[in-house]
N, C-alpha and C positions, 0 to 999 in steps of 0.2 A: 609458759600460761598462753593461750588465744586473747583476743585482739578483747572479747565481750569476756572474756575470765578474767584480763585487768581491770578491766572498769568497773565488774561489781565487784571484786577484792578493794578497789580502792574506797568506793562507794561504800563500803561494809567497813571501813578501819581497818582491813585484813594484810598480810605481806601475801597471801597467795587463795586462792581457790580452786577448786578443779569442781567439774562438770557431777552434779547430783547435788552437790553439798546445799545447805536451806540459808542463805543469810539474810539481814537485815540490811536492808538498802538506802542509803539516803538520796531521798531526789534532788534535783537541779531544779526542775521545770516540772511544772503539771501544766496540763494543755486541758482546755474541754471545750465544748460549740455547743449550740442550740440545739441539738438532738441531743445529747448527753448529759448538759450542763445542769438543766432544774433536775434531774435523777440525781446526780452528784452531791448537787445542792442538799435535798430533801435527806438524803443519807447523811450527810456531813451534818446538819442539824438536827436528824432525829439521836444520832448517836453520841455526838459532843453539849448538846443541849442548843435554844434556839436562840438565844446570845454569845455564843460562842466566836472567838473569832480563827480565823485562817492563821496555818503556824505559819506563814512569810508572804506577806500581801503584793509581795516585788518581784513572789516566784513563780505566781499563777496565770496563767496570761488565759483569755477568755475570746474566743472567736465564732461568733455566729459566720455559717457559713453554708448549711447545707438546704433545710427548709428556708429559705428567706425571701425568695422573689416569687410568692407565692398569694395568692387570696384566701389560703386557707387561715381561719381565724387560730386554731389553736397553735399553727404553726407559727403565725406572726405574733402570739400572745409568749410563747419560748422567750425571744427577743426580749421583750419587755420584764420577766423574770430571771433574765442574766442582769440584766441594767440595774434593776432594785436587790439586787446581790452584792453587786459590784460597789455599788452607794455606799451598800451598809457597811461591807468590808472596808472599805476605801483600797480596792485592786489597784494596783499603775498600770494593768497590761489589758486594757479592754478594745477590742477593735468592732466598737458597732457599726450598725449598718446606718444612724441616724447620728446626728450632730447634739441634738438637745437633750442634755443626761436627763430631764425632766419630762423628756417626750413619752412617746408611744407609736411603735412602728406597724405602719400599716401598708402593703404594697398597695398599689394605686392600678387597678386593673384597666382603666380607662387609658392610661399613656402606653399601654402596652408593654411587651417582652424586651423590646428591641434597644430603649433608650434607659440610660443610666438613672438609679432611683436611689442611690446610696450617696450616705454623706463624704466627710473628706477624710475619717477616721477607719473606713473599711477597710479590710484587708484581704478580704475572698478566702480562698478556699485553704485551712490551716495547714494543711503540710506545706504549701506552697508559701504560705504570709510566714510561718515562722523562723523560715531562713532569710525572707526579705527583711524582716525584721529584726534580725539580729538576737532571737532566740535559738539557736541551733549553736553549739559549740564544741569540738572537738574535747572528746576525754569525760563529756557530762552524761546523765544520766535524764533522762525525760522519760514522762508518763503521759500518756494522753487519752482518753476516752473515744479512740476511734482504732480501730486495727490496723490502719493504715499508717498510724505514728513510725513506724518503722520506717519511712521515709527519709530521718534526719541523719538513719545509723551513718547514709554519705559523708556525714561531714565527721566521721571516726567518734561517734555518739551512742552508748546504748539506749535505743528508744524502740517502746515499744508501747502496743494497744493492750490498756485494763482496761476492768468493768463498772459501772457507778459503783459498787460498794468499795472495791479496793482504792477507785477514786476520794471518795467520801472519806476513807478513811487516810490518804497520800495530804487531802487538803488540811484536814487536823493535826497531822504526827509528822508531814515530811518523810515518812517513813514506808517502806513495804517487803514483806517480806516475801523474799521469791527463791525457788529452786533455778540454780544454776546451769545453762542450757547445756548441752554437749555443742561441739559446733561443725558443720561440715561446711570442708573449704571449695572455692572456686578460684584456682588460678588463672589468671587471662590473661592471653598470649597472642601478640600479632596486633592487627588494629581495624575497624571496620569497615568494608567496602564501600563504594558508591552506591545507595539503596538502602541498605542496611544499617537499621537504629538501635540506641540502647535498647529497645522493648525488643527487638529480635533477640538481643541478650538474655533477658531474665526469659522468655518465651522459651526459649530452647531449655534454658537451665530446670526448669519446672517440667517441662516435657521429659527431660531425662531421668528424673524422682518423682516425679506424679503431685499431685494439686494437696497429697496428705505426707510428701516425702521428708517433709523436716519439720516433721509435728512438734512441736515446744524444742527445736534446736535453732541455733545462731548461723547462719548464711555469711561465712566470710570470703570477703573478694578484695582479689589480692593479685601481685604479681605485675609484669613490665606492661600487659595490656592496659592498666589505670590509667597509666599517663597519656593516654590518646582520648580516654573520655573525658566530657565536661562536667561541671556540678548536677547538669538540669542532668545528665547521661545516668550520675551514679546517683542520682535521688531515683529516675525513672526505674532502676533495677534492687536499689531497697525497697524501695513502694510495693513492688510486688513480692517481695519475703512470706509475705504474709498468705498468697495466693499457693503457697506451695506448703503452710501451715507452720510457717517459720516464727517463732520468738521475738526474730529481730535480723536486721540485716545491717552488715558492718563492712564501710572501707577504710583502709590504711591511710594516715596521715599525708599529704602531698605538700608541696608547693600553693598550688591549684586550692585545695581547701583552706592554706594560711590566707593566701590573698584574699579569696572571699567571706573568707568568717570576717576579719580585720576590717576590712570594708563595710561590711553590713554593721558591725556592730559599731564601727566609730558613727557610721549616717546615723543610724537611730538611737543615741545614743546608751545602748545597753552595754550590759556587762562587757568587757574586754580580755579580762583575763580567761586564761582559759591553760591545759596543759594534756596536749593527746598521750595516744599509748601507741607505741609501736609494735612490730611483727617480732616474736623470741626466733633464734631456731631451731628450739626443742617443743614447737606448738604438738597439743597432741588433737587431731582429729577424726573425729568417727568417719568420717567418709572425706573421699579426697579426688578432684576431677580436673581435668587441665579444659579451659574454654580456649579453641583455636580464632580468634573473633575474623581471621582472613576468611576461614571458611563458613563464616554464617550467611543463610541467603533469609531475604524477607519469609515471616512466618505469622502463621495466625494459630492462636487457640481456638477451638472449636465447641459451641454450644455440647454437653451444658456445664462443663468449669475447665479452668484455665491448664488443667492437663494435657489436654486434646490438640496436642498439635501437631499440625502439619505444614506442610510449604505453601505459598502462595499460588504456586505451579500447582501445585497438584489439585489448589482447589478453584482452577481457572473456572472451571463452567458453573460453580454456584452461583445463581440469581441474588438479587440482594433488594431492600427494600427502601434502609436509610444507610447516610454515613455519618459519623458522629467523632467531631474531634473536642476536646475537653479535659477537666478533672484534673486533680493532684501531679496523675501519671503521664497525659496526655496535652493538658492544655498552657503549657510552657511555652515560653518566646521563643524558641530553638523549634518548638513541637512546631508551630505556627509556619515558621519561617518553610522547614521540609513540607510542609503541605502544601503554601504557597508556590515553590520553586515546579510542582509539578503541574498545579492545575494554574499557572498565569498562560492565561492568555486563551485560553481552553474555559469549556462549560460543564458543570457538572449534569449527569443525567439520573440521581439521584436525591430526594429531598437531604439537605445536606446541612449539620447544625451544626455553628462554632461557639462555646462557652471558653474563654480565656480565665484562666484560676485566679487571676489575681487580676485588680485595677491597674497596678502599674502595667501586668503586660497587656493590657487596652491600650492604654498610652504608648508602652512600646511600637505597637502596631499601627497607631493612627498617626503616630511621628514621624517611623522609620518609611524613608521614601526608598522604591525602587524606578529609577527616571521619575516621570511625572506622577507617577501614581503611589500612596502609602501601603504598604502590607495588608491593611487591613482594605484599602479601598481595590486589590490585587482580587481579596476572598470574596470580597460580593460583588464584584465583576465576574469571578466565575460563578455566581448563583448560591454560594453559601451564606446561609443565613446566619449573621454574625449578631450575638446578644451582649451591650455593652454590662449588664450584668453578673459582675462575675462570681462567681460558687462553684458548687457540688452540679445543680441541677440536674439532668436525668440521668448522671450517673449512678445515680440508686433509687431509680425512682421516682418518688417523691408524689407529692398532690398532682390530682389530673392534669392541674393547669401549671404544671413544672416545663417549661422549657426544653423542647426536644425530646419529654418524655415520650415512647412509645404506649399507647392507650386503645394498640388493634395487637393483632396476631403480625409481628412483624420481623422480618430479618435485617439485622444491623450489621455492618461493619462499622465497631467503637476504636478507637485511642486508649479507652477508658482502662479500668482495671479488673473487674470481675462480670463471668459471666454464669452465674447460676441461674436457672428459671426463675424469671419476675424481677430480677435483677434492676433493668432500666424502665418496669413498667407492666406490661400486659405479661402475666403467668405463663403465657404461651408463645409470646416472643420471643424472639434468639438472638444471641449478643456473640456475635466474633471477633475477638480481641485481635488487637496489630498494630504496624508502628502508624503513627500519622504519616507517612511516607505513601506505606499501602490502601489507609485510608482514602490517602486524594487521590491515588492511581484509580482502584475500587470506582469508586464515585464517578469518577468520570466515562465509565465504562458500564456500569452498573451489575457487575460482577467481580468477584475476589480477583485482582488483577497485582502482579509483581511489579511493583515501580519500577525497578528497573527495562523494564518497558519504556518509561515516560522519560528516561536520562538518556543524552547524546553524549 
């Protein structure tokens, strides 16, 4: 069996499954947030009753993160609805934006978008927060009401996005009926060269198969090249499995996975036991390819979908209006480090927005020094508009006052994950997806630029 088949067989209590089987799967974690959480709660109460209790209050993680730092009253109210449900159900893991569990959330526009407006428990973007808080464990099944839940496949688990109706059912029963997906195999060999990042790996893979080339399939990443990838790198790759239509992305388990998960579960006092799945010799794949990491170049996914792959060199004459670094895909500490290496001592010529994915990443950037400057100061000195309010921000558009949102038809190069029309705001804007290094180089020149031009 493939890694995904092994996980689903275990979760279904069966000795084995194969692609196409329909099985009832037991969930280990259900995640929801402010966009889909109220709808999921509504389905749960409608189907199970207004006084029903969730199947397991310790296996539900609720993380407001999407439409948070906005004056939009309905968005603010969504966070309050989550808080009310958490109190009612006594749910253990709720990463609220405020500390007062009896309070109400309201974004204060008078303080501006740059200064912190969240409490001590706020965790930021769900897909980055879950690993940091110890909720991603090898061998488990994670369902989330967000398509990029597949990010957690980096930790050798089956992680996939589901809709509000399915999530309401899981909330009440802890189970979900799934069809076992076929698996596509991406064997990674070699190692990335300077200026090339994990984002280029997944843009290459999507470019090979198309933005619908993995529809309802699992993407399995293994091979000797995986050893050279950090957990941040693997999260970036797994995150965008959905951009090819994938049901999930998954990596094999190794010492890096073990070290990360053991540290995070101990730090946060979350469940520390887990059982990873390993590769079989007789795995059956519907598609197989080898990705030679040594040969990859900086890539860009052009408007209007992530499958429109070109090299940064090919697009060297394309003029841009904006640059953006952030999101679960491109807002991690390592992403900002690579961005800062490129822009250090220089000035961006585009409006450039930086949104860390979590408060922990904000702290990393504000407390780590390069010489006499923190990384945060390096970025600000280069002209990057950095907000302390970690979250999804303009990655998915949001209300018109969302930080970094494109409210007019602009061309933006972004370290985010999706570039369908209207994704980051105005429906006539254009988004070009690239690695943080490529975004940084392009912000310095005003046009798409290969970051290797700035590497000595």
